[in-house]
Every structure is written in structure tokens, then in C-alpha cells.
C-alpha positions as CSV (number, residue, x, y, z in Angstrom):
1,X,8.1,25.1,-11.4
2,X,6.9,23.3,-14.6
3,X,5.5,19.7,-14.9
4,X,8.2,17.2,-15.5
5,X,8.2,15.3,-18.9
6,X,10.1,12.0,-18.9
7,X,12.3,10.9,-21.8
8,X,10.4,7.7,-22.3
9,X,6.7,6.9,-23.1
10,X,4.2,5.3,-20.6
11,X,3.2,1.7,-20.6
12,X,0.3,1.3,-22.8
13,X,-2.5,-1.4,-22.5
14,X,-2.6,-1.8,-26.4
15,X,0.7,-3.5,-26.2
16,X,-0.4,-7.2,-25.7
17,X,3.1,-8.3,-24.6
18,X,2.8,-6.1,-21.6
19,X,1.2,-6.7,-18.1
20,X,-1.0,-3.7,-18.6
21,X,-3.0,-5.5,-21.3
22,X,-3.6,-8.5,-19.2
23,X,-4.9,-6.2,-16.5
24,X,-7.3,-4.4,-18.6
25,X,-8.5,-7.6,-20.3
26,X,-8.6,-10.0,-17.3
27,X,-8.2,-8.3,-13.9
28,X,-10.3,-5.4,-14.1
29,X,-13.5,-7.2,-15.3
30,X,-13.0,-9.5,-12.3
31,X,-12.8,-6.6,-10.0
32,X,-16.0,-5.1,-11.4
33,X,-17.8,-8.4,-11.1
34,X,-16.8,-8.6,-7.4
35,X,-18.2,-5.2,-6.8
36,X,-21.5,-6.2,-8.5
37,X,-21.6,-9.3,-6.4
38,X,-21.1,-7.6,-3.1
39,X,-23.7,-5.0,-3.7
40,X,-26.1,-7.7,-5.0
41,X,-25.5,-9.7,-2.0
42,X,-26.6,-6.8,0.3
43,X,-29.5,-6.0,-1.8
44,X,-30.7,-9.7,-1.5
45,X,-30.8,-9.3,2.3
46,X,-32.5,-6.0,2.0
47,X,-35.3,-7.5,0.0
48,X,-36.0,-9.6,3.0
49,X,-35.5,-7.0,5.6
50,X,-37.8,-4.4,3.9
51,X,-41.2,-6.2,4.6
52,X,-40.0,-6.6,8.3
53,X,-39.1,-3.0,9.0
54,X,-40.3,-1.9,12.5
55,X,-41.5,1.5,11.2
56,X,-42.2,3.7,8.2
57,X,-39.0,5.6,8.6
58,X,-36.8,2.6,8.6
59,X,-38.7,1.0,5.8
60,X,-38.2,4.1,3.7
61,X,-34.4,4.1,4.4
62,X,-34.0,0.3,3.3
63,X,-36.1,0.8,0.2
64,X,-33.9,3.8,-0.7
65,X,-30.8,1.7,-0.1
66,X,-32.2,-1.1,-2.2
67,X,-33.0,1.3,-5.0
68,X,-29.6,2.9,-4.9
69,X,-28.0,-0.6,-4.9
70,X,-29.8,-1.4,-8.2
71,X,-28.5,1.7,-9.7
72,X,-24.9,1.0,-8.5
73,X,-25.3,-2.5,-10.1
74,X,-26.4,-1.0,-13.3
75,X,-23.5,1.5,-13.4
76,X,-20.8,-1.0,-12.7
77,X,-22.3,-3.5,-15.2
78,X,-22.5,-0.7,-17.9
79,X,-18.9,0.1,-17.0
80,X,-17.7,-3.5,-17.4
81,X,-19.5,-3.7,-20.8
82,X,-18.0,-0.5,-22.1
83,X,-14.5,-1.6,-20.9
84,X,-14.5,-4.8,-22.7
85,X,-15.5,-2.9,-25.9
86,X,-12.7,-0.3,-25.6
87,X,-15.2,2.6,-25.3
88,X,-14.2,6.1,-24.5
89,X,-13.7,6.9,-20.7
90,X,-16.5,9.3,-19.6
91,X,-15.9,12.4,-17.5
92,X,-16.4,11.7,-13.9
93,X,-19.5,13.4,-12.4
94,X,-19.2,16.1,-9.8
95,X,-19.7,14.1,-6.7
96,X,-18.7,16.7,-4.1
97,X,-15.3,15.0,-3.6
98,X,-11.8,15.9,-4.6
99,X,-9.9,15.7,-7.9
100,X,-12.9,15.6,-10.2
101,X,-11.7,18.5,-12.3
102,X,-8.2,17.3,-12.4
103,X,-9.2,13.8,-13.7
104,X,-11.5,15.3,-16.3
105,X,-8.9,17.8,-17.4
106,X,-6.4,15.1,-18.0
107,X,-9.0,13.0,-19.8
108,X,-9.8,15.9,-22.2
109,X,-6.1,16.2,-23.0
110,X,-6.0,12.4,-23.7
111,X,-9.1,12.8,-26.0
112,X,-7.2,15.4,-28.0
113,X,-4.5,12.9,-28.6
114,X,-7.1,10.1,-29.4
115,X,-5.8,8.1,-26.3
116,X,-9.0,8.3,-24.2
117,X,-10.3,4.6,-24.5
118,X,-9.7,1.7,-22.1
119,X,-7.1,0.3,-24.4
120,X,-5.3,3.4,-25.4
121,X,-5.1,5.5,-22.2
122,X,-1.8,5.1,-20.3
123,X,-2.2,2.4,-18.0
124,X,-1.4,4.4,-14.8
125,X,-4.0,7.1,-15.5
126,X,-6.6,4.5,-16.7
127,X,-6.2,2.5,-13.4
128,X,-6.4,5.5,-11.2
129,X,-9.4,6.9,-13.2
130,X,-11.1,3.5,-12.7
131,X,-11.0,3.6,-8.9
132,X,-11.9,7.3,-8.8
133,X,-14.9,6.4,-11.0
134,X,-16.0,3.7,-8.9
135,X,-15.9,6.0,-5.9
136,X,-17.9,8.5,-7.7
137,X,-20.7,6.0,-8.2
138,X,-20.9,5.3,-4.5
139,X,-20.3,8.9,-3.5
140,X,-23.3,10.1,-5.3
141,X,-25.6,7.9,-3.2
142,X,-27.0,8.6,0.3
143,X,-27.2,5.1,1.7
144,X,-23.9,3.7,0.2
145,X,-21.6,6.8,0.6
146,X,-19.6,5.2,3.3
147,X,-19.5,1.7,1.8
148,X,-16.2,0.2,0.8
149,X,-16.9,-2.4,-2.0
150,X,-13.6,-4.1,-1.1
151,X,-13.8,-4.2,2.7
152,X,-15.0,-7.9,2.8
153,X,-12.3,-9.0,0.6
154,X,-9.7,-7.1,2.8
155,X,-11.1,-8.6,6.0
156,X,-11.3,-12.1,4.7
157,X,-7.6,-12.1,3.6
158,X,-6.6,-10.4,7.1
159,X,-8.5,-13.1,9.0
160,X,-6.6,-15.9,7.1
161,X,-3.2,-14.7,8.3
162,X,-3.8,-15.4,12.1
163,X,-1.0,-17.9,12.5
164,X,1.7,-15.6,11.1
165,X,0.3,-12.8,13.1
166,X,0.5,-14.8,16.4
167,X,4.1,-15.9,15.4
168,X,5.1,-12.4,14.8
169,X,3.7,-11.1,18.0
170,X,5.7,-13.8,20.0
171,X,8.8,-12.7,18.1
172,X,8.3,-9.1,19.2
173,X,7.6,-10.4,22.8
174,X,11.0,-12.1,22.8
175,X,12.7,-8.9,21.7
176,X,11.8,-7.4,25.2
177,X,14.4,-9.4,26.9
178,X,17.0,-7.7,24.6
179,X,15.7,-4.2,24.6
180,X,18.2,-2.8,27.1
181,X,21.2,-4.3,25.3
182,X,20.0,-3.6,21.7
183,X,20.1,0.2,22.0
184,X,23.9,-0.1,22.6
185,X,24.6,-2.8,20.1
186,X,24.3,-1.3,16.6
187,X,25.6,-4.5,14.8
188,X,22.8,-6.5,16.4
189,X,20.4,-3.8,15.7
190,X,21.3,-3.8,12.1
191,X,20.6,-7.6,11.7
192,X,17.3,-7.1,13.2
193,X,16.6,-4.0,11.1
194,X,17.2,-6.1,7.9
195,X,14.9,-8.7,9.1
196,X,12.3,-6.0,9.7
197,X,12.7,-4.3,6.4
198,X,12.4,-7.6,4.6
199,X,9.3,-8.5,6.5
200,X,7.9,-5.2,5.2
201,X,9.2,-5.9,1.8
202,X,7.5,-9.1,1.3
203,X,4.5,-8.3,3.6
204,X,2.1,-8.1,0.7
205,X,2.7,-11.8,-0.1
206,X,0.5,-14.1,1.7
207,X,1.0,-14.6,5.4
208,X,2.1,-18.3,4.8
209,X,4.6,-17.2,2.2
210,X,6.0,-14.8,4.8
211,X,6.0,-17.4,7.5
212,X,7.9,-19.8,5.2
213,X,10.5,-17.4,3.7
214,X,11.3,-15.2,6.8
215,X,11.8,-18.3,9.0
216,X,14.2,-16.5,11.4
217,X,11.9,-13.7,12.0
218,X,8.8,-15.8,12.6
219,X,10.4,-18.5,14.8
220,X,13.1,-16.5,16.7
221,X,13.5,-17.9,20.3
222,X,15.5,-16.0,22.9
223,X,18.5,-18.3,21.9
224,X,18.1,-17.2,18.4
225,X,18.2,-13.5,19.4
226,X,21.4,-14.0,21.4
227,X,23.1,-15.5,18.2
228,X,21.2,-13.0,15.9
229,X,24.3,-11.6,14.3
230,X,25.5,-15.0,12.9
231,X,22.1,-16.7,12.2
232,X,20.5,-13.5,10.9
233,X,23.3,-12.9,8.4
234,X,23.0,-16.4,7.0
235,X,19.2,-16.3,6.6
236,X,19.5,-12.9,4.9
237,X,22.1,-14.0,2.5
238,X,19.7,-16.8,1.4
239,X,17.2,-14.2,0.3
240,X,19.5,-11.8,-1.3
241,X,19.2,-13.3,-4.8
242,X,15.7,-12.3,-5.0
243,X,16.3,-8.7,-4.2
244,X,17.6,-7.3,-7.6
245,X,18.4,-3.8,-6.0
246,X,19.4,-3.9,-2.4
247,X,20.1,-0.4,-0.6
248,X,19.6,-1.9,2.9
249,X,23.1,-1.0,3.9
250,X,22.7,2.6,2.8
251,X,19.3,2.8,4.6
252,X,20.6,1.6,7.8
253,X,23.7,4.0,7.7
254,X,21.2,6.8,7.2
255,X,18.9,5.8,10.0
256,X,21.9,5.6,12.3
257,X,22.7,9.2,11.5
258,X,19.3,10.4,12.9
259,X,18.2,11.3,16.3
260,X,14.6,11.7,17.5
261,X,13.5,11.6,13.9
262,X,10.2,11.1,12.2
263,X,9.5,8.3,9.8
264,X,6.6,8.4,7.3
265,X,4.9,5.3,5.9
266,X,3.1,5.9,2.5
267,X,0.9,2.8,3.0
268,X,0.0,0.1,0.6
269,X,-2.1,-2.9,1.4
270,X,-4.5,-3.1,4.5
271,X,-4.7,-6.2,6.7
272,X,-1.6,-8.4,7.2
273,X,0.7,-5.9,5.4
274,X,-0.4,-3.1,7.6
275,X,0.3,-5.3,10.5
276,X,3.9,-5.7,9.3
277,X,4.1,-1.8,8.8
278,X,3.1,-1.4,12.4
279,X,5.7,-4.0,13.5
280,X,8.6,-2.2,11.6
281,X,7.4,1.1,13.0
282,X,7.2,-0.4,16.4
283,X,10.8,-1.6,16.0
284,X,12.0,1.7,15.0
285,X,10.5,3.7,18.0
286,X,10.8,1.0,20.7
287,X,14.1,-0.6,20.1
288,X,16.2,1.9,18.3
289,X,17.6,5.4,19.6
290,X,17.1,7.0,16.3
291,X,13.5,7.3,15.7
292,X,10.8,8.9,18.0
293,X,7.7,9.1,15.8
294,X,5.9,7.5,12.8
295,X,3.3,9.1,10.6
296,X,1.2,6.7,8.3
297,X,-0.3,8.0,5.1
298,X,-3.5,6.2,3.9
299,X,-5.6,6.6,0.8
300,X,-8.8,8.7,1.1
301,X,-11.1,6.2,-1.0
302,X,-11.2,2.6,-1.7
303,X,-8.1,2.3,-3.8
304,X,-6.6,-0.5,-6.0
305,X,-8.8,-3.0,-3.9
306,X,-6.6,-3.5,-1.0
307,X,-5.0,-0.2,-0.1
308,X,-5.3,1.2,3.4
309,X,-8.1,3.7,4.0
310,X,-8.5,5.8,7.3
311,X,-11.3,3.4,8.5
312,X,-9.1,0.4,7.6
313,X,-6.3,2.0,9.6
314,X,-8.3,2.7,12.8
315,X,-10.1,-0.7,12.7
316,X,-6.9,-2.7,12.6
317,X,-5.9,-2.5,16.3
318,X,-9.5,-3.4,17.4
319,X,-9.5,-6.4,14.9
320,X,-6.3,-7.6,16.4
321,X,-7.6,-7.4,19.9
322,X,-10.9,-8.9,19.1
323,X,-11.4,-12.5,20.5
324,X,-13.6,-13.4,17.5
325,X,-11.8,-11.8,14.5
326,X,-8.8,-14.2,14.6
327,X,-9.2,-17.9,15.7
328,X,-7.3,-18.8,18.7
329,X,-4.0,-20.6,18.0
330,X,-5.1,-23.3,20.4
331,X,-8.3,-24.4,22.2
332,X,-7.1,-22.8,25.4
333,X,-5.6,-19.3,26.1
334,X,-2.3,-19.3,24.7
335,X,0.9,-17.2,25.3
336,X,0.7,-15.9,21.6
337,X,-2.6,-14.5,22.4
338,X,-1.0,-12.5,25.4
339,X,1.9,-11.5,23.4
340,X,-0.5,-10.0,20.6
341,X,-2.6,-8.2,23.2
342,X,0.5,-6.6,24.8
343,X,1.8,-5.6,21.4
344,X,-1.3,-4.0,20.1
345,X,-2.0,-2.4,23.5
346,X,1.5,-0.6,23.1
347,X,0.4,0.5,19.6
348,X,-2.7,1.9,21.0
349,X,-0.8,4.0,23.5
350,X,1.5,5.1,20.9
351,X,-1.5,6.2,18.8
352,X,-2.9,8.1,21.9
353,X,0.4,9.9,22.7
354,X,1.4,10.7,19.2
355,X,4.2,8.2,18.7
356,X,2.3,6.7,16.0
357,X,0.0,9.1,14.0
358,X,-2.3,9.1,10.9
359,X,-1.9,11.9,8.5
360,X,-5.7,12.7,8.9
361,X,-7.9,12.6,12.0
362,X,-8.8,9.1,13.0
363,X,-12.5,9.6,12.4
364,X,-12.0,10.5,8.7
365,X,-14.6,8.9,6.5
366,X,-14.1,7.7,2.9
367,X,-13.8,10.6,0.5
368,X,-12.7,13.1,3.4
369,X,-9.2,14.3,4.3
370,X,-8.6,17.0,1.8
371,X,-5.1,18.2,0.9
372,X,-3.5,15.8,3.4
373,X,-4.3,12.7,1.5
374,X,-5.9,13.6,-2.0
375,X,-2.6,13.6,-3.8
376,X,-2.3,9.9,-3.2
377,X,-5.4,9.1,-5.3
378,X,-4.5,11.5,-8.0
379,X,-3.6,10.2,-11.5
380,X,-0.3,11.9,-11.4
381,X,3.3,10.6,-10.9
382,X,5.0,11.5,-7.6
383,X,7.6,13.5,-9.4
384,X,5.0,16.3,-9.8
385,X,4.5,16.2,-5.9
386,X,6.0,19.7,-5.4
387,X,3.7,21.2,-8.0
388,X,0.5,19.3,-7.6
389,X,0.7,18.1,-4.0
390,X,2.5,21.0,-2.3
391,X,1.1,20.4,1.2
392,X,2.1,16.7,1.0
393,X,5.6,17.6,-0.4
394,X,6.2,20.2,2.3
395,X,5.2,17.9,5.0
396,X,7.5,15.0,3.8
397,X,10.5,17.4,3.6
398,X,10.4,17.3,7.4
399,X,10.7,13.6,7.6
400,X,13.8,11.7,8.6
401,X,12.8,8.9,6.1
402,X,9.8,8.4,3.9
403,X,8.9,4.7,3.2
404,X,6.9,4.0,0.1
405,X,5.3,0.7,0.3
406,X,4.3,-1.8,-2.6
407,X,4.1,-1.8,-6.4
408,X,1.6,1.1,-7.1
409,X,3.8,3.5,-5.2
410,X,6.8,2.4,-7.1
411,X,4.9,2.8,-10.3
412,X,4.1,6.3,-9.3
413,X,7.6,7.1,-8.1
414,X,8.8,6.2,-11.6
415,X,5.9,7.4,-13.5
416,X,5.2,3.9,-14.8
417,X,7.2,4.7,-18.0
418,X,9.3,2.5,-20.2
419,X,12.7,3.2,-18.5
420,X,15.6,1.0,-19.5
421,X,16.1,-1.4,-16.7
422,X,19.6,0.0,-15.7
423,X,18.3,3.6,-15.3
424,X,19.5,4.8,-12.1
425,X,16.7,5.2,-9.4
426,X,17.5,8.8,-9.0
427,X,16.9,9.6,-12.6
428,X,13.6,7.7,-12.7
429,X,12.3,9.8,-9.9
430,X,12.8,13.1,-11.8
431,X,12.3,16.3,-9.7
432,X,11.4,14.2,-6.6
433,X,14.9,12.7,-6.3
434,X,16.8,13.9,-3.3
435,X,13.9,16.0,-2.0
436,X,13.6,14.0,1.2
437,X,15.2,10.7,2.4
438,X,13.2,8.1,0.3
439,X,13.0,4.4,0.7
440,X,10.9,2.2,-1.8
441,X,10.1,-1.3,-0.8
442,X,8.6,-3.1,-3.7
443,X,7.8,-6.6,-4.8
444,X,7.7,-6.8,-8.6
445,X,4.2,-6.8,-9.9
446,X,4.4,-4.6,-12.9
447,X,6.7,-4.1,-15.9
448,X,8.6,-0.9,-14.8
449,X,11.9,-1.6,-13.1
450,X,14.9,0.5,-12.8
451,X,18.3,0.3,-10.9
452,X,18.9,-3.3,-12.0
453,X,22.1,-4.1,-13.9
454,X,21.3,-5.0,-17.5
455,X,23.3,-8.3,-17.3
456,X,21.0,-9.5,-14.4
457,X,17.8,-8.6,-16.2
458,X,19.1,-10.4,-19.3
459,X,19.8,-13.4,-17.2
460,X,16.2,-13.6,-15.8
461,X,14.8,-12.9,-19.2
462,X,16.7,-15.9,-20.5
463,X,15.3,-18.1,-18.0
464,X,11.8,-17.3,-19.2
465,X,10.7,-16.0,-15.9
466,X,8.1,-13.2,-15.6
467,X,10.3,-11.5,-13.0
468,X,8.9,-8.2,-13.4
469,X,5.4,-9.2,-12.5
470,X,5.3,-12.4,-10.6
471,X,6.1,-11.0,-7.2
472,X,9.0,-13.4,-6.7
473,X,11.6,-10.6,-7.0
474,X,11.9,-7.3,-5.1
475,X,13.6,-3.9,-4.9
476,X,14.9,-2.0,-2.0
477,X,15.7,1.4,-3.4
478,X,17.0,4.4,-1.4
479,X,17.9,8.0,-1.9
480,X,19.2,10.4,0.7
481,X,18.0,14.0,0.9
482,X,20.4,16.4,-0.8
483,X,19.9,20.1,-1.0
484,X,19.5,21.3,-4.5
485,X,22.6,23.4,-4.5
486,X,24.7,20.3,-3.6
487,X,23.5,17.9,-6.1
488,X,26.0,16.6,-8.6
């Protein structure tokens, strides 16, 4: 099977009117500065710890880490300097981890086309290359190999979402009273499903934004649940104008056709968004008769700052149960704390018995995981999955539904090329279309958009809104599985 070539060019950072140019000029230098600051902060502490080391071996280890930290600061600083001056991307050094040859082969091809600098390389490749290059800096050290330079940022954001986390835990607790009746009431299940899917859709917004906009889900009382069909439909109707492509009905009809099926989540952000993914997964396996297992797919390396790594995934239940990670919602033990504890304890049980599963072993370290995860941190569009990620593709073919979370996954599904806005989602997926049941939940944070009527896009453009990139609008895009011989 050959590599797919789309009929339109990729987004290019040289276009100053595009979001990609702003990313290269503004966002990436800030990210690199944050890495320098995080390493410098640790090195500052090390400079105090070294003289107080308890033995020569400990002192030698601290000195080695300090020296390696200085080297990391120099490398990242040099990278920032060269990026700002549109220097050529350099080959990634062999660091013993995956995809080095693949990244460098693509870089050589770009060099042949004179598109191998920071402002001329296709945006999707350059951004993936950036994070793989950063990983190579850390992977070539001894003392920093398992260090995630974005971990503190991820945890800080997660800690700030405590209020919404407690509210949602109470919501799930209240569902318990309806558990016996929900399974036999598809109409009520559908309204709940729509709330859950929209919670996941907007889950990479701030927790306070989610609490404000999903008022039904975060404040449902038992009485609300009894009247869910009426109240829920009204609340969902109010949010409909912000979902520019809305395949929720088709997704629900598909789910109702399943029995004891598996759902796969290709994860996006750690922290609060991962919490909402757990909630959606919990709803599917606990309250519906259609799904019996959920598999979560992380990234193997620190990726696009906030994406879920295996250590992020495995630490999340412990963080949620920690009495110190989240501040208590009150000065005395509250029902919300008990609700969260019961909920996460159930998730731990699901993780133990296989109802929930990670696509790699739970003790997988950064840079490990092999074929099961390496495709997700490759520079390739997902339409090449069958050719370049055969193991992943074959695994997803067994799924009842594959949920792709977030903006980057959407960019990779569509190849991040300049599709006309009214291009059918199926066409933009290339060879991946119809390979397995596929649901993309994406808030718009990059230029590429498909499946939206041209008149809708024109009206938004006329308002002067940056609707493609401001995160205010979203897309719920679904395609079923259709065997190749049956496709139209």
C-alpha cells in the first residue's frame, strides 16, 4: 500500500496570516524558555545540595546531574536562538529511542525541497520534530532521562481544577440512584451520553469554563436526573451553535448497536481533561449495556506540553485520592470528597480487572513502549497508519469505537492540509476513512477545519471571529466502519 498524497498543500509557517506563523514566532520560544527555567530551577537547588551531600557517591551523582543540566540549558538556548533566525533543522542524534531514522529521513527529503528551516518546514512536521528533538536532549543524559520538563505545568493546571473535579464526582455519585433504570431507558441514556460527550469535547478548556458552560452536568441534583430528558435537551440546544459539525446522534446510534464492545481513547491533555476522559469511560462501562472495556492510548514522550504520558496516566488516580493534591472544598470533610474517593476507587478496580486498560504496561517509562505507542509521536498524518503504524492500526480495527481527543489528533487525522472547509470528513481522512468506527472530539485551535458548510464558515468570517483557532467552537465528527468492498 502506497503513502497517501492529499490534493492540497500543508499549512506553512511562512504564511504570516496563518496560526502556524504565530506559533513559530511566539508560542514555541515561550515553551523553550519554560524548559530552560525549569531546568535552571532544579540546578539552582542542586548547587545548594552538592556541598551537603552525605557521601562521595551521592555528591558525584548530584554533580553529574548539575553538569548535565547546564548542558541541557545550553542546548535548548541554542535551539531557541536558531529558531528565531530561521536556521535549518538539524538531524536528531541517535538517543536509543524510536523514530530517529524516520524523522531524519523526512528532514532530508525536506532539505532536498529547500523546506527544512523553522519557517519553511510544514507546520505539522516541524512541531512534531520540535518535541522529538527536545526529548532527544533529555534522553541522551543519565540523570535527566526520566524528567518531564512539562510535568510541573501539567500538575499546576490540574491542581487548579479541584472545584470542578469535586462537582463532577458528586454528579457521578448522584447517577448511582438511577443506575438500575438507566440501562432500560435508552432515551434518558442518550441525553446523559450527550452531556458526557460534550464534557469530553470541552474538557481541554479551563475547569472554570467547563463548570460555567456545562451547568447541567456539574450541578445535577437527583431531581435534575429525574427530569433529565427535558432539562438536558434544553441545555444541549443552547450549546449547539458552538458545535459546527455535530454527529452526536450518529455516534449514539452506533453505540446502541454494540454489545460488550471495546472503546479506545487516543488521549490528548493530562490533568483535568484526562479526568473527564475517565468520567466518560466510566459512564460507558458502568451505566450503559453496550460497552464493557476501555483502552487508553498515551504518548510515549513529553509531547505538545500537556499530552498524557504513561507516568501521567498512572499517577492520576493517586493524585485524585491524595488528601494534599487538591484542596478540600470545605474546612471539614465533605460529601464531595467521599464521592470522589468512591469514584476513583472504582476506576482503580477497573484498572485492576482490565475494564480500563492502558495500551502499554503501567510502569512504562518515558521513551519506552515500542510499537504500541510510537506511531502517536511520529511526524506522520494518521491516514498513513496502516502503512507506518501497522500494529496500532490492527489493534484499532478490533475496537467498537475509537475516540480521538483534541486539536492535534484532529490535525493529524486531516493531515493539517488546506482542505476547503466544506470538504467531507471522510475525504479528509484519506485511507483511514471507514477503517474502524472513528469519533473526533475537537475544539478549534488550528486553521484546518472540514465538514462545515461554506455558508456557516463565511458567516463566522464576516463577524471577524478567529473561529478556527480561538477554542470557542468545536467539531464532533464521526465515521462508522465500512468494509472496503462495501464503500461507495
